[in-house]
C-alpha positions in Angstrom: 33.9 -21.2 8.3 32.1 -18.0 7.9 28.4 -18.7 8.5 27.1 -15.4 7.2 23.7 -14.4 8.4 22.4 -18.0 8.9 21.4 -17.5 12.6 19.3 -14.4 11.8 15.6 -14.4 11.2 14.3 -14.4 7.7 11.6 -11.8 7.0 9.6 -11.1 3.9 9.8 -7.6 2.3 6.7 -6.4 0.4 6.1 -3.3 -1.6 2.6 -1.8 -1.7 1.6 1.0 -4.1 -1.0 3.7 -3.5 -2.0 4.8 -7.0 -3.8 8.2 -7.3 -5.7 9.4 -10.4 -7.9 12.4 -11.2 -11.0 12.4 -13.5 -11.5 16.1 -13.8 -13.8 16.2 -10.8 -12.5 13.9 -8.1 -9.2 12.5 -6.7 -9.4 8.7 -6.8 -7.4 5.6 -5.7 -6.9 2.4 -7.7 -7.7 -0.7 -5.7 -7.7 -4.4 -6.6 -10.0 -7.1 -5.4 -7.9 -9.8 -3.8 -8.2 -13.2 -5.5 -6.4 -15.4 -2.9 -6.4 -16.1 0.8 -6.2 -14.6 3.3 -8.8 -11.9 2.9 -9.9 -13.2 -0.5 -12.5 -11.0 -2.2 -11.6 -7.9 -0.2 -10.2 -4.7 -1.5 -6.5 -4.1 -1.4 -3.7 -1.9 -2.6 -1.6 -3.3 -5.4 1.5 -5.0 -4.1 4.2 -7.7 -4.4 7.4 -8.9 -2.9 10.9 -7.6 -3.4 13.0 -9.9 -5.6 16.7 -10.6 -5.1 17.9 -8.6 -8.1 15.8 -5.5 -7.4 15.9 -2.3 -5.5 12.8 -1.1 -3.7 12.3 1.5 -6.5 12.6 -1.2 -9.1 10.0 -3.4 -7.4 7.6 -0.5 -7.1 8.0 0.4 -10.8 7.5 -3.3 -11.8 4.3 -3.5 -9.7 2.9 -0.3 -11.2 3.6 -1.4 -14.7 2.0 -4.8 -14.1 -1.3 -3.0 -13.1 -1.3 0.1 -15.3 1.0 -0.6 -18.3 2.7 2.7 -17.6 6.3 3.7 -17.2 7.8 7.0 -16.1 5.2 7.6 -13.4 5.7 10.0 -10.5 6.6 7.6 -7.8 7.7 8.4 -4.2 8.6 6.1 -1.3 6.3 6.8 1.6 6.8 4.7 4.8 7.8 1.3 6.1 5.1 -0.7 8.0 6.6 -3.2 10.4 4.0 -4.2 12.9 4.7 -7.8 14.0 1.2 -9.0 13.3 0.4 -6.9 10.2 0.3 -10.0 7.9 -1.3 -13.1 9.3 0.6 -15.5 7.0 4.3 -14.6 7.4 6.3 -11.9 9.2 6.3 -9.3 6.5 7.5 -5.7 6.4 6.0 -3.5 3.7 7.5 -0.4 2.2 4.8 1.7 0.7 5.0 4.0 -2.3 2.5 6.4 -3.8 2.2 7.1 -7.5 0.3 9.7 -9.5 -1.1 8.9 -12.9 -3.4 10.4 -15.5 -6.5 8.1 -15.4 -7.0 8.5 -19.2 -3.5 6.9 -20.0 -3.6 3.7 -18.0 -4.2 0.3 -19.6 -7.9 -0.6 -19.0 -7.4 -4.2 -20.0 -4.8 -4.7 -17.3 -7.0 -3.1 -14.7 -9.9 -5.5 -15.7 -7.5 -8.5 -15.4 -6.8 -7.6 -11.8 -10.4 -6.8 -10.9 -9.2 -3.3 -10.1 -11.5 -0.3 -9.7 -11.1 3.5 -9.1 -12.5 4.7 -5.8 -13.2 8.3 -4.7 -11.4 9.1 -1.4 -14.8 9.6 0.2 -15.9 6.1 -0.7 -12.9 4.0 0.3 -14.0 0.5 1.5 -12.3 -1.3 4.4 -9.0 -2.6 3.1 -6.9 -5.6 4.1 -4.3 -5.5 6.8 -3.0 -2.0 7.4 -3.7 -0.7 3.9 -6.2 2.0 5.1 -3.4 3.4 7.2 -1.1 3.4 4.2 -3.6 5.3 2.2 -4.2 7.9 4.9 -0.5 8.6 5.1 -0.2 8.8 1.4 -3.0 11.4 1.2 -1.3 13.5 3.9 2.0 13.3 2.0 0.3 14.2 -1.3 -1.2 17.3 0.2 2.1 18.5 1.5 4.0 17.7 -1.7 1.3 19.4 -3.9 2.0 22.7 -2.0 5.7 22.7 -2.6 6.2 20.7 -5.9 4.1 20.8 -9.1 3.4 17.0 -8.9 -0.3 17.7 -9.3 0.2 18.3 -13.0 0.9 14.6 -13.4 -2.8 14.0 -12.8 -4.0 16.3 -15.6 -4.2 15.8 -19.4 -1.3 17.4 -21.3 -3.6 20.4 -22.1 -5.8 21.7 -19.4 -7.9 24.7 -18.3 -7.4 26.8 -15.3 -10.7 25.5 -14.0 -9.4 21.9 -14.2 -6.2 22.9 -12.4 -8.0 24.7 -9.6 -10.5 21.8 -9.2 -7.5 19.4 -8.9 -5.9 21.5 -6.2 -9.2 21.9 -4.3 -9.7 18.1 -4.4 -6.2 17.3 -3.2 -6.2 19.9 -0.5 -9.8 19.3 0.4 -10.7 23.0 0.5 -12.3 25.7 -1.7 -9.9 28.2 -3.3 -10.5 31.7 -4.4 -10.5 31.7 -8.2 -8.8 35.0 -8.8 -6.1 34.4 -6.2 -5.4 30.9 -7.5 -5.0 32.0 -11.1 -2.8 34.9 -10.2 -0.6 32.7 -8.1 -0.2 30.1 -10.8 0.5 32.7 -13.5 3.0 34.6 -11.3 5.1 31.4 -11.0 5.5 31.3 -14.8 5.5 27.5 -15.0 2.5 27.1 -17.3 2.2 28.2 -20.9 -1.1 29.6 -22.3 -2.0 28.1 -25.6 -3.8 29.6 -28.5 -6.5 26.9 -28.1 -9.7 26.7 -26.2 -11.8 24.1 -24.6 -15.3 24.7 -26.0 -17.1 22.2 -23.8 -17.4 24.5 -20.7 -19.1 27.5 -22.3 -19.9 29.2 -25.6 -16.9 31.5 -25.2 -14.6 28.6 -24.3 -11.7 28.4 -21.8 -8.1 28.8 -22.8 -5.9 25.7 -22.5 -2.5 25.6 -20.8 0.5 23.3 -20.6 2.9 22.7 -17.8 6.4 23.8 -18.7 8.9 21.4 -17.1 11.9 23.4 -18.4 10.7 26.6 -16.8 10.1 24.8 -13.6 13.5 23.1 -13.6 15.1 26.5 -14.2 13.6 27.7 -11.0 15.4 24.9 -9.2 12.3 23.7 -7.4 12.6 25.9 -4.3 10.7 28.8 -6.0 7.5 26.7 -6.1 5.4 27.2 -3.1 1.6 27.6 -3.2 0.3 29.6 -0.3 -3.3 28.8 -0.9 
């Protein structure tokens, strides 16, 4: 009789999500306060276990929806963490994902239910297990991706100023950018549309608003996007 995989070890497979958001001034990460042992009361990434009828992508999307109430989020698989002693309860491998959301659009009630809180990258507390390492890898990946793909636009409101866009890139890349060079580079790529509207909160003259044009970006077949900042 075929015994299948019975002699093999059984190992848990977890999915942990690093959720980035931007509040017009700072890049932040959404963390939850763990309400069960081990490490009860400590800060953690949002995670869960893979179910039999799911792919890893399905599980990550389910976990994100459970915490934010949002679908169609930018989501990318990051890395597998497999240290033998990474989880003190059971032998567990975790596949991490990072997601990018607009802070204004998430479900605040869900976040309150999970004792979740947005933290600036400069104020991240000590997290459980290897979650600080996951976060560090996610930040490095986000910085690389932002330079070659327009994923940063996911963090902005639908209509934004050039100042907001520059501030976002400066925050992600952790460096100051020359205003004129940045604006000229963005405009030369022809992936944003200038609107006949202004944000009047920044000055008496106001600042023109822009929108990201997904169709124009798609027509460039991705490879044309590269920000040498």
